[in-house]
C-alpha positions in Angstrom: 27.0 -50.9 28.3 24.5 -48.6 28.3 22.6 -46.3 31.0 19.7 -44.4 30.7 19.4 -40.4 32.6 16.2 -39.3 33.9 16.0 -35.4 34.3 16.5 -34.7 37.7 13.9 -32.8 39.9 14.5 -30.8 43.1 11.9 -31.7 46.3 9.6 -29.1 45.4 8.8 -30.6 42.0 10.4 -28.1 39.6 11.6 -29.8 36.5 15.0 -27.7 35.3 14.1 -28.5 31.8 10.6 -27.5 31.9 9.6 -24.3 30.8 6.6 -21.7 31.7 4.3 -21.2 28.7 0.9 -19.4 28.5 -0.5 -23.4 28.7 0.1 -23.6 31.9 -2.2 -20.7 33.2 -5.6 -21.7 35.1 -9.0 -19.7 36.1 -9.2 -19.1 39.3 -11.8 -20.7 41.7 -11.4 -18.6 44.7 -11.3 -14.9 44.7 -13.0 -15.0 41.5 -15.5 -11.6 40.2 -16.9 -13.7 37.0 -14.8 -16.1 35.3 -11.6 -16.3 37.5 -9.6 -14.9 34.7 -7.9 -11.9 36.3 -7.2 -14.1 39.9 -5.7 -17.2 37.5 -3.3 -14.3 35.2 -2.5 -12.6 38.7 -0.8 -16.0 40.4 0.5 -17.1 37.2 2.4 -13.8 37.2 2.8 -13.5 40.9 1.3 -10.0 41.4 -1.9 -8.7 43.0 -5.3 -9.6 41.1 -6.3 -5.8 41.3 -3.4 -4.9 39.2 -4.8 -7.5 36.3 -8.5 -6.6 36.9 -7.9 -2.6 36.6 -5.6 -3.6 33.3 -8.5 -5.1 31.8 -10.9 -2.8 32.7 -8.6 0.1 31.5 -8.2 -1.5 27.8 -11.8 -2.1 27.8 -12.6 1.2 27.3 -9.5 1.2 24.4 -10.8 -0.4 21.3 -12.8 -3.3 24.0 -9.3 -4.7 23.8 -9.8 -5.8 27.3 -13.2 -7.5 26.7 -11.4 -9.6 23.6 -8.7 -10.8 25.8 -11.1 -11.5 28.9 -13.6 -13.6 27.1 -10.8 -15.7 24.7 -9.4 -16.7 28.2 -12.3 -17.3 29.6 -13.1 -19.6 26.4 -9.7 -21.2 26.4 -8.0 -21.5 29.7 -9.3 -24.4 32.1 -10.0 -23.6 35.6 -8.1 -25.3 38.2 -8.3 -29.0 38.9 -9.9 -29.0 35.0 -7.7 -30.6 32.4 -10.1 -28.9 29.6 -11.5 -25.4 28.8 -14.5 -24.7 27.4 -13.6 -24.7 24.3 -12.0 -27.9 24.4 -15.5 -29.3 25.3 -17.3 -28.0 23.1 -15.3 -28.9 19.9 -14.5 -32.4 21.9 -10.6 -31.6 21.2 -8.6 -34.1 22.8 -4.2 -34.1 21.8 -5.0 -30.5 19.7 -6.6 -29.1 23.0 -3.5 -27.3 23.9 -2.2 -26.3 20.4 -5.7 -24.7 19.8 -5.5 -22.8 23.3 -2.0 -21.4 22.3 -3.2 -20.2 18.7 -6.5 -18.7 20.4 -4.8 -16.8 23.0 -2.0 -15.3 20.2 -4.9 -14.3 18.2 -6.9 -12.9 20.6 -3.6 -10.6 21.7 -3.2 -9.9 18.2 -7.0 -8.8 17.5 -6.8 -7.0 21.1 -3.6 -4.5 20.0 -5.2 -3.7 16.7 -8.4 -3.1 18.5 -6.3 -0.3 20.5 -4.5 0.8 17.5 -7.9 0.9 15.4 -9.8 3.4 18.2 -12.6 0.4 18.3 -13.1 0.0 14.0 -13.5 -3.2 13.2 -11.8 -2.0 10.1 -8.5 -1.0 10.6 -7.5 1.7 7.8 -9.9 0.5 5.7 -9.2 -3.2 5.9 -11.3 -5.7 7.4 -9.9 -6.9 10.8 -10.3 -10.6 9.4 -7.6 -10.1 6.7 -5.2 -10.1 9.7 -6.3 -13.8 10.2 -4.1 -14.7 7.2 -0.5 -13.7 8.1 -1.1 -14.7 11.4 -2.2 -18.2 10.8 0.9 -18.5 8.7 3.5 -16.9 11.7 1.9 -19.4 14.5 2.3 -22.2 12.3 5.9 -21.4 10.9 7.0 -20.5 14.5 4.4 -22.8 16.9 3.5 -26.1 14.9 6.3 -26.3 12.3 8.7 -26.4 15.4 6.6 -28.5 17.7 6.6 -30.9 14.5 10.4 -30.8 14.0 11.1 -32.0 17.4 8.6 -34.8 17.6 10.2 -37.8 18.4 10.8 -40.3 15.5 9.9 -43.3 17.0 7.9 -45.2 19.8 11.8 -45.6 22.0 11.6 -41.5 22.3 8.4 -41.2 24.0 7.3 -37.4 24.4 8.3 -35.6 27.4 11.3 -38.7 28.4 14.6 -36.9 28.1 16.9 -39.6 28.1 20.8 -39.9 27.6 22.4 -42.8 26.1 26.3 -43.7 27.7 29.0 -46.0 25.8 31.3 -48.2 27.8 33.2 -45.9 28.9 30.6 -43.2 30.6 30.8 -41.0 27.4 27.4 -39.7 25.6 26.8 -41.6 22.5 25.9 -39.1 19.1 21.7 -38.7 19.1 21.0 -40.9 15.8 20.1 -38.8 12.9 16.3 -37.9 12.6 14.9 -38.7 8.9 12.2 -36.5 7.3 9.4 -38.1 6.2 8.5 -36.7 2.1 6.2 -33.8 2.7 3.2 -34.1 0.7 1.7 -31.3 -1.8 -1.3 -32.6 -1.8 -2.6 -29.5 0.6 -1.4 -26.8 -1.4 -3.0 -28.5 -4.5 -6.3 -28.9 -3.1 -5.7 -25.1 -1.7 -4.7 -23.9 -5.1 -7.6 -26.1 -7.1 -10.2 -24.6 -4.7 -8.7 -21.2 -5.3 -9.1 -20.9 -8.8 -13.0 -22.2 -8.7 -13.4 -19.5 -6.2 -12.1 -16.8 -8.4 -14.0 -18.1 -11.5 -16.8 -17.8 -9.6 -16.1 -14.4 -8.0 -15.6 -13.3 -12.1 -19.0 -14.7 -13.2 -20.4 -12.7 -10.1 -18.6 -9.8 -10.9 -19.6 -9.9 -14.7 -23.0 -10.2 -13.7 -22.6 -6.7 -11.3 -21.2 -4.8 -13.7 -17.2 -5.2 -12.9 -14.8 -5.0 -9.5 -11.7 -3.7 -8.6 -8.8 -6.8 -9.1 -8.5 -6.5 -5.6 -11.1 -8.2 -5.0 -10.1 -11.3 -6.6 -6.8 -10.9 -4.4 -8.9 -11.0 -1.5 -10.9 -13.8 -2.4 -7.8 -15.8 -3.0 -6.1 -14.7 -0.1 -9.3 -15.9 2.2 -9.0 -19.5 0.6 -5.5 -19.5 1.3 -6.1 -18.7 4.8 -8.2 -21.3 5.4 -5.7 -23.9 3.8 -3.3 -22.2 6.4 -5.5 -22.8 8.9 -5.9 -26.8 7.7 -2.0 -26.7 8.1 -1.9 -26.1 11.3 -3.4 -29.5 12.0 -3.0 -31.4 9.0 -0.4 -31.2 6.1 2.3 -29.5 5.3 1.3 -25.8 4.6 4.6 -24.2 4.0 4.0 -23.5 0.4 1.1 -21.9 1.1 2.4 -19.5 3.6 4.4 -17.6 0.6 1.6 -17.7 -1.3 -0.3 -15.9 1.6 2.0 -13.2 2.2 2.6 -12.6 -1.4 -1.0 -12.1 -1.8 -1.4 -9.8 1.5 1.3 -7.9 -0.3 -0.5 -7.5 -3.4 -4.0 -7.0 -1.7 -2.2 -4.0 0.9 -0.4 -2.3 -2.1 -3.9 -2.4 -4.3 -5.6 -0.6 -1.3 -2.9 2.0 -0.7 -2.5 2.7 -4.6 -6.2 2.8 -6.0 -4.9 3.4 -9.7 -1.4 2.4 -11.0 -0.9 6.0 -12.2 1.9 7.8 -10.4 3.9 10.7 -10.8 3.0 14.5 -10.8 -0.4 15.1 -12.9 -2.5 18.4 -13.2 -5.8 18.3 -14.1 -7.2 21.8 -15.5 -10.6 21.5 -17.4 -11.9 24.5 -18.5 -16.0 23.3 -19.1 -18.1 21.5 -16.6 -18.3 18.8 -19.1 -14.6 18.2 -19.2 -15.1 17.5 -15.4 -14.5 13.6 -14.6 -16.7 12.2 -11.9 -14.2 10.7 -10.3 -10.4 11.1 -10.8 -8.2 8.7 -9.0 -4.4 8.4 -8.8 -2.0 5.8 -7.6 1.4 7.8 -6.0 2.6 11.3 -6.3 1.1 14.5 -6.5 -2.3 15.1 -7.9 -3.7 18.8 -8.8 -7.4 19.1 -10.0 -7.6 22.9 -10.7 -11.3 24.2 -11.1 -10.8 27.5 -11.0 -10.7 27.9 -14.5 -14.0 26.2 -14.7 -15.9 28.6 -17.3 -19.3 27.6 -16.5 -18.5 26.4 -12.8 -22.3 26.6 -11.5 -23.0 23.4 -14.0 -21.2 21.6 -11.4 -23.8 22.6 -8.1 -25.7 19.9 -7.4 -23.2 16.9 -8.5 -20.5 15.1 -6.8 -16.6 15.1 -7.3 -15.3 11.9 -6.3 -11.7 11.9 -5.6 -9.1 8.4 -5.0 -5.7 8.7 -4.1 -2.7 6.6 -2.8 0.3 7.8 -1.4 1.1 11.6 -1.6 -0.2 14.9 -2.3 -3.8 15.8 -3.0 -4.7 19.2 -3.9 -8.3 20.6 -4.9 -8.6 23.7 -6.4 -12.1 25.7 -6.2 -13.8 28.9 -7.0 -14.3 30.8 -4.1 -17.5 31.6 -5.2 -18.7 28.6 -5.6 -20.9 27.0 -3.1 -18.7 23.2 -1.9 -19.5 20.9 0.7 -16.6 18.4 1.5 -16.0 14.7 3.1 -12.6 13.8 2.9 -11.1 11.2 4.3 -6.7 10.3 5.1 -6.2 7.1 6.6 -3.0 8.7 8.0 -1.7 12.3 7.4 -3.1 15.0 7.4 -6.8 17.5 5.7 -6.0 21.2 4.9 -9.8 22.7 4.1 -11.4 26.0 4.3 -9.5 27.4 7.2 -9.6 24.2 9.3 -7.4 21.2 9.7 -7.1 17.4 11.1 -3.9 15.4 11.0 -3.0 12.0 12.6 -4.3 8.5 11.7 -7.8 8.0 10.3 -8.1 11.6 10.2 -11.5 13.2 9.0 -12.5 16.8 7.7 -16.0 17.4 6.9 -17.1 20.8 5.5 -21.1 22.3 4.8 -21.8 23.7 2.1 -22.1 27.5 2.8 -25.5 28.0 1.8 -26.7 24.6 2.7 -30.8 24.9 1.2 -29.1 26.0 -2.2 -27.5 23.7 -5.1 -23.9 22.7 -4.2 -20.8 20.4 -5.1 -19.8 18.3 -3.0 -16.3 17.1 -2.8 -16.2 13.5 -1.7 -11.7 12.8 -1.2 -10.4 9.1 0.3 -6.9 9.7 0.5 -5.2 6.5 1.7 -1.1 8.2 2.9 0.1 11.9 3.2 -1.7 15.2 2.6 -5.0 16.5 1.2 -5.3 20.2 0.6 -8.9 22.0 -0.5 -7.8 25.7 -2.1 -10.3 28.7 -3.1 -9.3 30.6 -5.5 
């Protein structure tokens, strides 16, 4: 004897097994100012629409985060009484509409947070914000798509949205049959790796024709192709291996960005002639000291630019106190002390005009990732 039980509902239609998700939000048709986003979110959260409107307005003045959220909700949330959103109508989405809706809103939320942190910069700490979509796509696939696929029914006897309980003759529930997983195909991974190799080969040819590029350019190209593969895998195929590859490439790109050079430790440069001063100094991690106070013909440096690119640690440049010097310094996170002034925090900048603007000057162009920069007159 078998018996099937359906999940019970209360008189008001509430299903105790159903959890409210972000996919339940609808744009309001009444009490709307523009697209009904704020009023719809207020209904969902059971708060006054004024509260939501104030929050969106404030966030709009902080990195345009409010505008990002509002436009995304406008395009991705259906109106009350409608089954599909504007985006779903544009791209003729059907069964993937809810997945795209949730994923799009998650992407918008992350971009809004990064816009706030980056203070309206479309490159956060020197990293193009588009690259944020790579780990984001991986996380979305792992926590949303993969989880959903694991809970999908394996036969027509167990349709989506039906909760059944099979009992034996004694009234005890029978154990659920073990679900068998289909063999996962490596086709998507193989195709993505092949396209990545082709893209990097093309990048190499272009780089050789233009004097070469940093190795991080190749990592960025590979990361972009892998990101596309992961995004495709959220709808078709199994991008699990691509997620691991994408994470590894992301770490490599971050390391390459933070460390412009593989050099590390303490390094002191003390040239004695202007000819011995390099145009560019790079250092990865540790302390770099460039002492120009011993240069005998320091006036030969006037009219030139000294570029310093360093990663983590401390960078110190010592210049003769009688030399006409200009400064353009940036630190992604840390502090700058130069010519009696200082700047600190995230994306700190300090510019100093030469004491004699009309005369030739030595321009110091310093780019430092994390730590401190000191310019000392001696």
